[in-house]
C-alpha positions, 0 to 999 in steps of 0.5 A: 308532106310526110304524115306521122301517126304516133300511138293514136287512139280514139275512144267513144263513150258507150251508148249503153249505160255503164258499158265500156268505152268503144275503141274506134282506133287502137294504137295506130302507128304509121308514117305516111311517106311524102307524096304517096297515095295511101289506101285505108281499107277495111270493112264498115266499122273498122275505124278507117273513117275515124282515122281520117277524121283524126288526121283532118281534125274533125275528131279529137285525139283521145291519145297519141300524136299527129305530125305533118312533117315535123309539126305537131298538129294534134291540137290544131283546128281543121282550118289550120292544118292545111288539109283538103277534104273530099266526102262521099256525098261531094258536099257541093253548094247546089245554088253555086256554079262549079266555079263558085264552089271551087272558089269558095275556100279562097274567099275565106282567106284573110290578111296576106293570103287574101286574093283578088277576084281575078286571082281566084278565078285564075286559080279555079281555072287552073285546078279545073284544067287539072281535073278536066272540068273546064267546060262545066265551070258555069254549070250548077251541080244539078246540071252535072253528072256524078263523076263531074260533081266528084271532080268539082269536089276534088278541085275545091279540095285542091284549090288551096294547095293542101299539104294533105288530101283526104278522100272518104269513100269518094266513089261509092255513089258512082256506077261501076263504069264511072267508078273505074274512070274516076279512080284512074283520074284520082290517081293521075291527079295525085301524081300530077300534084304530088300531094300526099293523099289518104284514100278511105274505102271498103272496096279492095279493088279500088284500094289495090288499083291506085294505092302506093301502100294499103293499110288493112284495118279491123276493129280499129287495129292495123292488120297489115301495111304493104304494097297492094300486090304484097298484101294480096300475095303474102297476107299476114292472117286469114282476115286479110286473105279473105278481105282481099280478092274478087272472087274471094279466096277459097278456104278449106279445113286442112292438115299438115302431116309428114311434109304433106298438105291435106284438104280433108282426106286428099293429099294435095301438095308437098309442104316442107318444113312445116310441123304437123298441125291443123290449118286453114288452107286458102286457095286463090280462085286463080290457083286451081289447074284443071287436071283429070288426075288432080288430087283435089276432087270436088263435086261440080255445081256449075260452069259459068263462062264470063268471056275471057275467064270461066268460073267453075263452081263446085263444093267439097266437104272440107270447104268452109263456105258454100261454093268454091269458085275456080277461075280458069282461062276460057280457052283452057276450059275442058269441063263437062258441065254435066259431069258429077265431079271436077279434079284440080291440081293446085299452084303452090304459090297461090296456096296459103296456110294459116294456123287453125288457132291464131289464123296467122299465115304460116310461111312455106318454103318454095 
């Protein structure tokens, strides 16, 4: 099911007397393709959960339209939209077994949609197989792990065959290993069912790993929509560049002068056909090359070996943060941890420059 969000706004009254309205979603326009998994990504308060609630009908639209396929659902109540919802806290009934939690939405069907007990059980077992919780159908939530409870919540959302599946921070209550396993399961389930899915998260690694497209939001406004790797490789502005990546991008004060890029006083790269100006220079952690004759000279703080990779921690007068993190292959680590300085050359395709005033990325040749 294609989902179209057209000039969507959501305004909330300001809690401060006489204050201006709070615009949580600001002119949101996006067509979500049928059968795709979309990641809504951004920091807390950016409007991503509000957008999800508008799609589900839990919040009323202040302005704009929502279409499921060709049908205008803007004013339809949630129960008539055909959506499946999975929340952060699972929202399972503690006194019911997994089977009865899954069956619960089917018990409210009326008229021609009403199902027999046998049909409901068959449907519950079908989705239980899909999410791989068949052995736990007769357990109550308290007898299940967090990951198993999450799968029950997903099964309950899928049992009515929704047009759209909406997931709001579904993995935030799980430990790191279980988060990895469960997000892989969500991707598998989405591919198996083909249901259009919208996944809200503040975790960029989650969004990048399972989404067909990601939507990066800030202050209710869409910043960028693209395939995850494209957003990482070609961020439209400094906000997007800083939000995606672990460790985050390293940002320096810089300047373009005479087709050369300078970080502080150091001439680090050729920069053709970019007019002279002050810039922010963003270098991804994997964009540094250890080079004893490298143009970028940093003061060495620490060398942290992390198995396959080594993190070289350093500082530089032009750096806008606290410490620079450069990720290199441990096998190539030739840094003396007792040295005062470390030198790097840079991989051009891992370096981005941003206008110092607008913070928009400046396209660079090569």
